[in-house]
C-alpha positions in Angstrom: 71.2 112.2 70.8 67.7 113.4 71.5 66.3 114.0 75.0 64.7 110.6 75.5 67.8 108.8 74.2 70.0 110.8 76.6 67.7 109.9 79.5 67.7 106.3 78.6 71.5 106.2 78.3 71.9 107.8 81.7 69.4 105.4 83.3 71.3 102.5 81.7 74.6 103.7 83.1 73.1 104.1 86.6 71.4 100.7 86.5 74.6 99.0 85.4 76.7 100.7 88.1 74.1 100.0 90.8 74.0 96.3 89.7 77.8 96.0 90.1 77.5 97.5 93.6 74.6 95.4 94.7 76.1 92.2 93.4 79.1 92.7 95.6 81.5 92.1 92.8 82.9 95.6 93.3 84.2 94.4 96.7 85.4 91.0 95.6 89.1 90.1 96.1 89.6 90.3 92.3 88.4 93.9 92.2 90.7 96.9 92.6 90.9 100.4 94.0 91.0 101.7 90.5 87.7 100.1 89.6 86.1 101.4 92.8 87.4 104.9 92.0 85.9 104.7 88.4 82.6 103.6 89.8 82.5 106.6 92.3 83.6 109.0 89.5 80.8 107.8 87.3 78.2 108.1 90.0 79.4 111.6 90.8 79.2 112.5 87.1 75.7 111.1 86.8 74.6 113.0 89.8 75.8 116.2 88.3 74.5 115.5 84.8 70.8 115.8 85.7 69.2 116.9 89.0 66.6 114.1 88.9 69.5 111.5 88.9 71.3 113.0 91.8 69.5 111.1 94.6 69.8 107.7 92.8 73.5 108.3 92.0 74.3 109.3 95.6 72.4 106.2 96.8 74.9 104.2 94.8 77.8 106.1 96.4 76.3 105.3 99.8 76.0 101.7 98.9 79.5 101.5 97.5 81.0 103.2 100.6 79.1 100.9 103.0 80.0 97.9 100.9 83.7 98.6 100.8 83.7 99.5 104.5 82.2 96.1 105.4 84.2 94.2 102.8 87.4 92.4 103.3 89.5 94.0 100.6 93.0 95.3 101.5 92.4 98.6 99.8 89.2 99.4 101.8 90.7 102.3 103.8 92.2 103.9 100.7 88.8 103.6 99.0 87.0 105.4 101.8 89.7 108.1 101.8 89.2 108.5 98.1 85.5 108.9 98.5 86.1 111.5 101.2 88.5 113.5 99.0 86.2 113.5 96.0 83.0 114.3 97.8 84.3 117.0 100.1 86.3 118.7 97.4 83.0 120.4 96.6 82.1 122.7 99.5 78.4 122.7 98.7 76.2 120.5 100.9 73.1 118.5 99.9 70.9 116.0 101.7 72.8 113.2 100.0 76.2 114.6 101.2 74.8 114.8 104.8 73.6 111.1 104.5 77.1 110.1 103.3 78.7 112.1 106.2 76.6 110.2 108.7 77.6 106.9 107.2 81.2 107.8 107.2 81.2 109.1 110.8 79.6 105.8 111.9 82.3 103.8 110.1 85.3 106.1 111.0 86.3 107.3 114.5 87.6 110.6 113.0 85.2 113.0 111.2 85.8 113.1 107.5 85.5 116.9 107.5 88.9 117.5 109.2 
């Protein structure tokens, strides 16, 4: 694909994933931990694909993490643990990772960095 086509495809993926998160269907009782993990994996991949997508992709990760923390799904704790494992596997820090850390620390009594 040419440059503009790649850009459009990446934006379409980001828009679709963000729509799923904002609709709340990702945290519905019919959803699953596997679906949540795929969403997080896709957002991390998008954030790494292009620097100009990183902030928006991480905004989606923040939204998904907050949504699952506030939701009533039985796999919520496992989902948050999965986000922690994936995000903190990379030792590099960014503004987005700091924001996620603050959200996680507000939701969990133990620091995710331990």
